[in-house]
C-alpha positions in Angstrom: -21.9 -54.4 6.9 -20.2 -52.3 4.7 -16.5 -51.4 5.2 -15.9 -47.6 5.4 -13.2 -46.5 2.8 -10.5 -44.7 4.6 -9.4 -41.5 2.9 -6.3 -41.9 0.9 -3.1 -40.7 2.7 -1.5 -37.6 1.2 2.0 -38.2 0.3 4.0 -35.6 2.3 6.5 -35.1 -0.5 3.7 -34.5 -2.9 2.2 -32.0 -0.7 5.5 -30.2 -0.4 6.1 -30.2 -4.0 2.5 -29.0 -4.7 3.5 -25.7 -2.7 6.5 -24.9 -5.0 4.5 -25.8 -8.3 1.1 -24.1 -7.6 -0.4 -21.0 -6.2 -1.3 -21.1 -2.6 -4.7 -19.5 -3.2 -5.9 -20.8 -6.4 -3.8 -24.2 -6.6 -3.2 -23.5 -10.2 0.4 -23.6 -11.7 2.7 -20.8 -10.8 2.6 -18.2 -13.5 4.4 -14.9 -13.7 3.9 -12.3 -12.0 4.2 -14.0 -8.6 4.3 -12.8 -5.1 5.1 -14.1 -1.6 3.4 -13.1 1.7 5.5 -12.6 4.8 5.0 -16.1 5.8 6.6 -17.5 2.8 3.5 -18.6 0.7 3.7 -18.2 -3.2 0.8 -16.7 -5.0 0.0 -15.8 -8.7 -0.6 -12.1 -8.5 -3.8 -12.1 -10.6 -5.5 -14.8 -8.2 -4.6 -12.7 -5.1 -5.7 -9.4 -6.6 -9.0 -11.0 -7.5 -9.5 -12.5 -4.1 -8.6 -9.2 -2.3 -11.2 -7.2 -4.4 -13.8 -9.8 -3.8 -13.0 -10.0 -0.1 -12.7 -13.7 -0.6 -9.3 -14.5 1.2 -9.5 -17.7 3.2 -9.1 -17.4 6.9 -5.3 -18.6 6.9 -4.3 -15.6 4.6 -6.2 -12.9 6.7 -2.9 -11.3 7.5 -2.9 -10.0 4.1 -4.7 -6.7 3.8 -3.3 -5.6 0.5 -0.5 -5.7 -2.1 1.5 -3.5 0.5 1.8 -6.7 2.6 3.3 -8.7 -0.3 6.9 -9.1 -1.8 7.5 -9.2 -5.6 9.5 -12.0 -6.7 11.3 -12.5 -10.0 11.1 -16.3 -11.2 13.6 -17.6 -13.8 11.7 -19.8 -16.4 13.1 -23.0 -17.5 14.4 -22.5 -21.2 12.0 -23.9 -23.9 9.4 -24.5 -21.4 5.9 -23.5 -22.5 4.2 -20.9 -20.3 0.9 -23.0 -20.6 2.7 -26.2 -19.7 0.9 -28.1 -16.7 3.4 -30.8 -16.1 6.2 -30.2 -13.6 8.1 -27.1 -12.7 7.9 -24.1 -14.8 10.9 -22.2 -13.1 14.4 -22.9 -12.1 17.1 -21.6 -9.8 19.1 -19.0 -11.9 22.4 -20.2 -10.4 22.2 -24.0 -10.2 19.7 -24.6 -13.0 17.9 -26.9 -10.7 13.9 -27.0 -10.7 12.1 -24.4 -8.5 11.2 -27.2 -6.0 12.9 -26.3 -2.8 15.9 -28.4 -3.4 18.3 -25.6 -4.7 20.6 -24.3 -1.9 22.7 -21.8 -3.8 22.6 -19.2 -1.1 23.7 -21.6 1.6 26.5 -23.1 -0.4 27.9 -19.7 -1.7 28.5 -17.3 1.2 27.9 -13.8 0.2 26.4 -10.5 1.4 25.1 -9.6 -1.9 22.5 -11.2 -4.0 23.9 -13.7 -6.5 21.5 -12.4 -9.1 21.3 -8.7 -8.8 24.4 -8.3 -6.8 22.6 -5.9 -4.3 23.8 -5.9 -0.7 21.5 -7.4 1.9 21.4 -8.3 5.6 20.3 -11.4 7.4 16.8 -10.0 8.1 16.2 -9.5 4.3 16.1 -13.2 3.7 12.8 -14.8 3.4 12.1 -18.6 3.9 9.8 -19.8 1.1 7.5 -22.8 1.9 9.2 -23.4 5.2 8.5 -25.9 8.0 6.1 -25.2 10.9 9.0 -23.9 12.8 10.1 -21.7 10.2 6.7 -20.3 9.5 6.2 -19.7 13.3 9.4 -17.7 13.4 8.3 -15.7 10.3 4.9 -15.2 12.0 6.6 -13.8 15.1 8.8 -11.5 13.0 5.7 -10.2 11.1 3.7 -9.5 14.3 6.9 -7.7 15.7 6.9 -5.5 12.6 3.2 -4.7 13.0 3.7 -3.6 16.5 6.6 -1.5 15.8 4.7 0.2 13.0 1.7 0.9 15.1 3.9 2.4 18.1 5.5 4.6 15.4 2.2 5.8 14.2 1.0 6.6 17.7 4.2 8.6 18.5 3.5 10.6 15.4 -0.2 11.4 16.5 1.0 12.4 19.8 3.4 15.0 18.5 0.9 16.3 16.0 -2.2 16.4 18.4 -0.4 17.1 21.7 -2.6 14.8 23.5 0.1 12.8 25.4 2.8 13.5 27.8 5.0 15.5 25.4 6.8 18.8 26.2 5.8 21.4 23.7 7.1 24.4 25.6 9.8 24.8 22.9 6.9 25.4 20.4 5.5 28.1 22.6 8.8 29.7 22.9 9.3 30.0 19.2 5.9 31.4 19.0 6.7 34.1 21.6 10.0 34.8 19.7 8.4 35.2 16.3 5.6 37.5 17.9 8.4 39.8 19.6 10.3 40.1 16.4 7.1 40.9 14.4 6.0 43.5 16.9 9.5 45.1 17.0 9.7 45.4 13.0 6.1 46.7 12.9 6.5 49.5 15.4 10.2 50.4 15.2 9.9 53.2 12.6 6.3 54.2 13.4 7.0 57.5 15.0 3.6 58.9 14.0 1.9 56.2 16.2 1.6 57.1 19.7 3.0 55.2 22.5 -0.5 54.5 23.8 -1.4 53.0 20.3 1.8 51.0 20.3 1.0 49.4 23.8 -2.6 48.7 22.7 -1.5 46.9 19.6 1.1 44.8 21.4 -1.5 43.9 24.1 -3.9 42.8 21.4 -1.4 40.5 19.7 -0.1 39.0 22.7 -3.7 38.2 23.9 -4.5 36.5 20.5 -1.4 34.3 20.8 -2.2 33.3 24.4 -5.8 32.4 23.4 -4.4 30.3 20.5 -1.9 28.5 22.9 -4.8 27.9 25.6 -6.9 26.1 22.9 -4.2 23.8 22.0 -2.8 23.1 25.5 -5.8 24.0 27.9 -4.7 25.2 31.3 -0.9 24.5 30.7 0.2 28.1 29.9 
């Protein structure tokens, strides 16, 4: 009988710290430039671009379709820390000086409606939790899905207006065309004394027929 060796337990604190020190995709130490997705995961931009180009993103990151789904972040490097160092944090909180490990609480301790670094105004919805708990990530995922749904609805409304395929009232567009036709016809024939009334009537009828045909192609059977 041989005793089966149980897998070593991963220290939760070590796992949590690893998220703050390493890229969520390549597991390499964080190096600028860095980005975060809308769930608060941190990435080295180079590793992310390579995975996107090679279509090698793991399943848990399939919500990332491109760099447009990412947020650029500016990290503050620890003074005199070598950029190729592999021991400990590379970056720090620019306000407290604490290492970039999730323990800095400057934003919670200092109540302000403006960024404490760039001084730009922000609202509550602009805040992003990085490496959050399961509950916080679930809330971020819900917000992300709501934003996607809103974007899809806005795009559909745009298509409806352009194509005229939904229940939209386009009568005002037709009225504008009729008015434009009338003005054009009046200007064209106002001073045309040398043209006979019969010719005037024939030209006007032809113009109206052309516009009616165009309207029927866009909105069949409605006008």
